[in-house]
N, C-alpha and C positions, 0 to 999 in steps of 0.2 A: 583499418580496424578501429572501432571505437575504444577510447582510452578507458582503462579500468579506474574505478574510484580509489583514490589514495587512502591507505589505512595506516594506522599506527603500528608500531612493532608489536605491541601487545595484542592488537586485534589480528594481525597476520599470524602470529604464533597460535592464537586461539583458533583460527580457521584451520590451520594445518593440523592442530591437535584433534579437532573435531572430526576431520576426515580420517585420520588414523584410527580414532576410536570407533568410528562407524565401520571401518573395514575389519577391525578385530571383533566387532559385535559384543562389546562388553555389556555388563548388566546396567540397566537404566537406573537402578536404585543407588549405586555407588558412583554413578558418572559425575555427579556434582563435586563430591569430595576429591575424587581422583583428578578431576579437571583443575581444581585449585592447587593441589600439590604439584602436579606436573607443570602448571603454569609458573609456580614459584621456582621450580628447578630450571625451567627454561630461562627465566629472568636472571637467576644466579649465573647460569652459563653465559648469558649475554654480557655480563659484567666481568668475566674472567679475562685477565691480562693476556697480551700476545705471547706467543712462544719465545719471541726474541728477548723479551724483558726478563730480568733476573728476579725482581721482587715486585710484589703488588704495590700500587700507589697507596700512599698513606694520607695525602691531603685530600680533602673533599673536592677541591677545585680540579685537581688533576684527575681524580676519579670521575668527575662529571665530564671533563673533556674527553678522557679515554672512552668513557661509556657512550658519549655522544658520537665519537668517531665509529665505534662498533655498531651503534644503532644505524648510522648512515650506510655503512657497508652491508650489514645484514638486510637492511631495508631494500637496498638495490638488488641484492641476490634474491630475496623473497619476491620482490616485485617482478623480476625477470621470470621466476618460476610461475608466478601467477599469470603473467601474460602468455607464457607458453601453454599453460593449462587452459586458459580461456580461449586461446586460438584453436586448440584441438577440439574443445567442446563446441565452439561456434561452427567450426568446419563440419563436425559430425551432425550438428543440428540442421544446418542448411542443406547437407546432403540428403538427410531424411525428408526434409520438407520438399526438396526438389523431386525426389523419387515419388513421394505420395501425390504430388500435384502435377506430375509430368503429363498424364493423360488429360487432365482438365485443361492445362495450358495449351496442349496440342489441339484439343477440340475448339478452344476459344480462338486460337490463332489460325486454324485452318479455314480459309474463306469458303471452301466448297461445302462445309458442314455448318455454316452459320445459319442459325434458325431464322426463318422469315415468316412473317404473319400476313395473312390475307383476310380481308373482311368481305363478307357476302354482300350481294346487292341490297338485300333488305336490312343490312346492318344488325342481324340477329345472331350470326354464326361467325366465329373466328377460326380460320383454317391455319394450320402450321405446316411448314415444309418438312419438318422432322417427324417421323411416325412415332407413336407411343410404344414403349417396350413392354407390352403385356403378353406377347406370345400367343395371342388368340388363334392365329392361323394354324400354328402347330398343334394346338389342342384340338381344333376342329378337324384337322386331317387325321389325327389319331382316332377321334371318335367316328369319323366316316369309315375308317378301315374296320373298326369293330362292328359297325352296322352293315358292312357289306354282306356278311353271312345271312342277314335277315331279308335281303332283297329277293325278289322273285315271287313265284306263285305262293299263295298262302296255304296253310294246312287245310283250310276249308275247300279250296280248289283242288288240291292234290288228291284229297280223299274222294272226290266226286268225278274225276276225269277218268274214263275208261277207254274212250275212243274219241275220234274227231268230232262226232256229232254231240257227244255229251259235253265236250269242251265248249262248243258253240252255244248249247242250250243252257249253260250257266248264266248267260246274259239275257236269255229269253225264257224265263221260267214259266211254270204253269199259270201263275197269276196273270202274266201279260198275255199268254195265249188265250185264256178264257175271256179276258176283257175284249180282245180283238175279235174273237169268234162271236161273242154275244152281240156286239155292236154291228158286226158285218152281217150276221144272219137277220138282225132286225131291219137293217137297211135293205138287204136283199129281198125280204118279204114285202117291204114297202114299194120297191121299184118293180119287181117282177111278179109279185103276187104268188099264185099257186105254181107258177113255172119254176120258182126258186127251189132248188134242192139244198137242204140244210147242210152247211159245211161242218166238218168235224176237224179234229186235231191233225189227222193225216192229210186232209186237203190243204190246210194252211201250211203244213210243213212242205208239201209238194210245191205249192206256190212260191214259198221262200226259196226252195231248192232250185227252181227254174230261174229265179232272179239271180241267185249266186252263180249258176252255170252261165247265164248270159254275161255276167261280169267277167268270168274266166275267159270267155271267148272274145272279150272286149267289144261287145255288141250293144253297149249302152245307147249309142246314137243310131243304131240300126233299126229299121222298121220291124215291129214285132211279127208282122206277117212273113217276113223273109226268114225268120227263125223256124217257122213251121212249114217252109216251102218243101215240097216233095223232093226236089232235085238239089237245091243249093242249101237247104236248111240242115239242121242237126237232128238225127234220129231220136235223140234222147227227149226232145221237146214233144214230138208227136207221140212218143211212147208213154209219156207221163199223163198228159191231158190234152184236150182239144184246144184250138186257138179260141174258140167261142167261150169256153169255160174260163180260160185265162183272162179274156177281156171282161167277162162278167165280174170276176173277183176284183180285178183292178178298178172297176167302176164303183163297186159298192163297199169296198173295204173301208171301215170306219174304226175310230179309236175312242169315241165318246158317244154319249146319248144326244142325238140331234134335237130331241124335244126340249131339253133343258140347256142347250148350248147358248141360247141368246142371253139368258140371265148371267151365266158364268162368263161369257165373253165381255160383258160390260165391265167386269172387274179384272179379268185376266185375258190378255191377248192370245195366250197360248192354250186357251181352254180346249180346242179341238183335239189336242194330243197331250194335255198336261199330265194326266194320270199315268199314261204309258211312259212318258219321258221321265217323270220323277222316280218311278219304280226302277226304270233301267239305270238311271244315274246313280241311285243308291247302291246298286250291285257292283259298280266299277271298283271302288276301293276295297271291297270284300275279297276280291280274287287275286290281288297283286300288291306287293310291297315295293314302292319305288326304290331306286338305287340312291346313290349319294347325291345326285343332282336332279332337280325338277325344273322343267321349263313351263312358263305360263305365257300364253300368246293367244291370238285370235285366229279363228278359222272362218272361211266363207264358203258355204255350200251354194253352188251356183243355182240361181232360180230367177227367171224374168217374168213370172206371172204376177198375179195380184196377191199381195201380202201386206198386212198393216204395219209390219216392222221390217220391210225389205231395206237393205243397206247398199250403199254404193262405195266401194273401195277400189280406187283406180290401180293400186299396186298389186291387186290380186288378179289371177288369170281370168276368172269369171266376171269380175268387176261388180256385178249385181248378184245379190243372193241373201241368204240368212246368215247372220253373224253369230258365231258360237265362241264363247270363251272356253279355253281348254287348258288343263294342267296335265302334262305328260312326263313320263320318265325320260330323262335326257338320253339314256343309253339305248333303250329298246323302243321308245316312242309309244309305250303302252298308255292309252287314254285313261288317266286315273280319276279325272273329274271334269265335268262339262256344265255349261250354263248358256242358255239361249238368250241373246240380247233382244228384248222386245221393244226397245226404244223408250221414249219418254211416256210417262203415264198420261192418260187423257186429261187435258186441262192442267197438267202439272208443269213445273219448271224444270229446267235442265239440271241434271245431277252434277253435284260438285265432288271433286276427288273421286271420280269414277274408277280410274286406274287403281288407286289404293284399295277401294272397296272390292274390286274384282279379284285382286291378288289375295286379299284376306279371305274371301269366300272360297277361292279355288284351293287354298292351302290349309283349310281348316282340318285339323286332325293330324297334321304332320309336325315333326319336331326334329331339330338338329340337322336340317338339310339346307344347302344353299338353293335359293330360288333365282333362276335366271329369267330376266324379262327385258323387254325393249324400252325405248324412251317414252312410250305412252304410259307406262306404269311406274317407272323409276322416279323416286323422289326421296328427299331427306326424311320426311315424315313416315313414308312407307318403311324405310330401313329401321326406324325406331320402333314402329309397330310390330315388325317381324321379330326384332330382337326380344321383345316382351314374350313372344311365343317360342323363343329359342330357335328361331330360323334366321337365315342370313340372306342377304340380297346382293346380286351382281347384275348390273345392267347398264345400258347406255342411258344418257340423260340429255334432255333438250337444253340448248344453250340459253333459252329464255327463262329458265328457272331462277327464282329470286334467291335461292340458297347458294348459288354459285358465286365465287369471287371473280371480278372482272379480269384479274391477272391471268387466270387460267382459260378464260373464254377467248381472250385476245390471241390473234395469230401473228401479230406484227413482230418483226425482227426475230423470227424463230427459224431454225434450220430444219431441213427435212429429217424425219425419223427422230426428232427430239421429243422429249417427254417432260411434263411438269406434273408434280404430284403434290397434293395437299392432304392433310389429315386432321381429324378431330379425335375425340376420345372414342367415338363409335364408328366413324365413317372414313373412307379413303376415296379420294378423287384424283383422276388422272386425265391429263390433256395430252393427246398424242397426235403428231402430224405425219400421216402417211404420205401426204403430198403437200406441196407448198400452198399456203393460203387455204388449207383445209385441215381442220383438226377434229378429232373424235373425243368425246367426253364420256367417261364411264364413272359410275359411283358404286362402291362396294362396302359392305359391312363385314365381309369375310377376310379381306386382305389387310394386313397391318404392317407391310413393309414396302420398300421401293424396288423390288426385284425386277430385273430387266433381262431379256433373253440375250444369248451370246451371238445370235445371227446378225446379219448386216442390217436388218430392219429395226433391231433393238426394241422389239415390242415389249411393253410391260407385262408382268404376269397376270394382271387383271384382265387385259385384253385376250391373252392366251386362253384363260379359263372361260371367258365369255364366248369366244369363238368355238370352243370345244363343246359347249352345252346349250347353245342358243337354238339348235335346229330340231329340238324334240317335237314340237307341234308342226313345223314345216315338213318334216319327214312323214308325219302321220297324214298330212294332206296329200303328199306325193303317193304313198302306197295305197291309200284308199281311192285315189282317183284313177289309178292304173287298172284295177279290177273292180270298178264300182258296179253296183247292181241297179243303179237308178235308171228309170225309164222316163220317157217324155210324158209329162203330166202338167196340168194347170192347177193342181191342188197342192198348196204348200204343206199341209199335214202329211201327205204322202211322201213329199221330198224329205221331211224330217224322219219319217219311218225308213226310207231308203238309207239315210245316213246312219241310223241306228244299226241297220243290218251290216253296213260297211265296217263300222267301227267294231261291232261285235265280232265279225269274222276276223279282223286283224288282231284284236285282243285275244281271241281264242287261239290264233296261230302263235302268238307270243307265249301263251301258257303251254301249249302243246310242245313247242320247240324247246322250252327250258325244262319241262318234265321229261321229255324224250329226246335228249341231245343226239342220240345215234340214229334218229329217224331220217332217212335219205341224206345221210351225212356226206358232204362233199359236193352236193348238187347245187347249182346256182338258181334253179327254179323251184325251190322248196315251197314257197308260198303259193305258186300256181298249182303245184301238185296237191297242196293242202286244200285249196279252194275247190279244185275239181273233185277230190274225194269227199269233201263236205257236201257239195251239191248232189253227188250220186247217193250218198247215204240218206239224204233228205227225201229224194224222189223214189227210191227203191220200194219202200212200203206201199206207196200209192200205185206203182206199176204192178206190184205183186197181186193186188186185189182187183185189178182191172178185168172186166168180163168181156168187153168187146175189143177185138183187135183193130189197130189202126189200118188204114188202107195201103199205106206205102209199105213196100217189102222190108226195108231196113228197120222201120219202127216196129212192124209186126214181129220180125225175127227177134228184136231186142226184148219185146214183151214176153215172148214164149221162152226165151233163154232165161230170163229172170224168174218166171214162174216155174220152169222146170228145175232150176237150181234150188229154189226155195222148197218145192215139193219133195225133192229127193234128199234134202238135207235131213239130218237126224233131229229128233225132237228135243233140241237143246233149249227150247223155250220153256219146257217144263221145269227146268232147274231153277234154283233161286237166283243165280246171277248168270243169265245166258250170255254166251259170247256173241258179239255182233256178227251177223251173216256177212260173209265176204261178197261184195257185189260182183256180178258177172262182168267179164270184159265186154268192150264194145264189139258188136258183130262186124265182120268184114263186109265191106260194100259189095253188092252184086251188080254186075253189068245187066242193064235192062234187056239187052238183046239176047243174052244167053241164059236168062233165068227160066226155070220151069217149075211147075207145081206138082207136088205129090198127089196122086189120085186118091189116096186114102184119107189124108188129113189136110190137104190143100197147103201144106208147108212148101216153102220155096226151096228148090234144089238147084245145084249148078248144072252146067252143060254135061259134065262127066257123071251126073247122077250121084254126086257125093252129097249126102244129106247135111245141111247146115244145122237145122233144128227141126225135129219131127217127133214130138212126144208120143203120138199115137203109134208110129211105126217102131219106136224103141220098145 
C-alpha cells in the first residue's frame, strides 16, 4: 500500500477533530472558534506528564524533552490509526470500482465478443461484428402484431361481395367490360360485317365463364374442338354457346382501338392492352390489405409468339414469355400490385438500378412491413430507400456487390453451418455456409441481432425469416398455372388478358375464403370447387336465354333444366337485393343405346320411361 503523507502532531489532531465535528454536525458559524479551543485543549493534554511521575517538570528543557517523547508516541499511535483508516477506505474504494467495471472488463477480456471491423469493397461502408443495441426488431415485431388485425379484405370488398360471381367481378368492373365490348364489337363488324351479331355483357360473361371452366378441367392445352365434342366433351360447353361462336369471339376480341394503335404503340409497347391493364392493376390494392410480410419477385407468363418485349428466363418452367413484376402477400399470395416489363425503350439505354426502382414502385403505398426479395433487387441503397418509407428489407444479395466486405464473401477456412455477421447502424449482413465452399449472403434492415437457431444446421434468424416469406410470388405462379384459363393463341394481348383472368380468379378466391371461412371447411379442393361454381354462375344467364336447343342429348337436357329451374323460381328479381339463383346440377349422362324421346315435347327419357326433363309434360 502506498505510504501516507507524514503530518505533524497538530495537523493530525486537527484532522481527527474535523472528522469528529463532521459526525456531530455542529453549526458552521461556531466551528472556527470551537476548533481553536479544542485544539488548545488537545495541545495541553499532549503535554500532561505520565501517570508514573509525581510532579510536573519545572525546567523548560525537561518539559521539552518529555513533550518531545509524548509527541513521538502519540504520533506513532495516530499514524497507525490513520494507516488503518486509509487501508479500509482504499479497500472500499477499490471494491466499488471493481464492481462497477466488472462487466466492462469482462467484455474487453472476452475474445468471443471482441468488436471487429470490416471495410466494404468500395471503401465506403464500415461493418462491425457487434450489432447496435437499438431494439428495432422488437419494436417492429410489436407493430406487426398490432397491424395483423388490419390485414385481409378491405371494407370496400366486404360490403360488395354477396356471392362468388360478385367477388370475381370486383376485378372486372363495368368500365373494363364496356371497354372490351366496344372494341370487340368494332373489330367484329370490321371482320365479319353484317354477319356479326353485336355482343352484350351476358355474352362476354359466358365467354369468360367457359374459359374458367376449361381451366377447372385442366384443358388449357387441349384442342378447343374436343371440349365441344359430342361424346368426349363436356355438356356445359355445348349448352352455353356453339363452337363457331366461341372461335369468333376469340378471333375478334380486342382491348383498344386499332385505328389509333400505331401512334400509341410508338410511345408505349403495351398500347394494345394498356387501358385495361392499368385499370385492373389499380383495383388490386383496393380489395385487400397485405399481412405483416410482402414478397416482391418476377413472374413469367409463358408465350412463344411474336412480342416486342418477350423475355428469356432459363430458370422458369416456360423459359420464354412475358415478364411481370409482382408484389404479393407472403401468407395468402394475394397479388397486390403488378407491372409488365416492356424492355428497354426504343433507342434508349439500359436502365440502371432496375431492381431498386421496381421494388419502390411495387411497394408504393405500404408502410411498416418487411419486404422480402431475391438477389436481383437487394442492395444497400434499396434498404436505405425503404427505411425512408418506413419499410424494411430482407433478401439475398449477390456476392459481387461493392458494399459487401471481402471477409464475409470469402469461404476459406470456414466450417460447415458456420455464420459470420456484420452490422451497420441500419443494415445487417450474414454469410452462412450450408455446404463446404458454398456460402449464402443475406442483407436485412429488419434484424438487429445475431440470433441463431438451436437446430443442428444453426441457421441465423435472418435466413429463417427469408425462407418463410420468399415464396409469395412463386406460390401465385403455381396456383394460377394449375387451373389456368389460357388458350393457344399467337396474340400476346390475349395472353395478358388470360393472365388477368387467372389472377382475378385467385384473388377473388382469397377474398371469398377469408370472408366466409366456413365455406367448404375441411375440404382439400376448395379452390377447384370455387372455380367450378364461378364458371357456372357466369354461363347460367346465357344458357337461360338460349332459344335453340343443342343437338347433343346431354347439352339439350342441361339447357332445359336450367330454363325450367329459372322459370319455376319465384320473382325474386323484383326485390331490391335479389338472391342469386342456385344453378341446377349437372344432368346425369344417358346411354345412347337406351335413350328415347317423348312424343309430345321431344324430350329425352330413359329406357324405363322415367322423364329426365320434360317441361311440356309437367
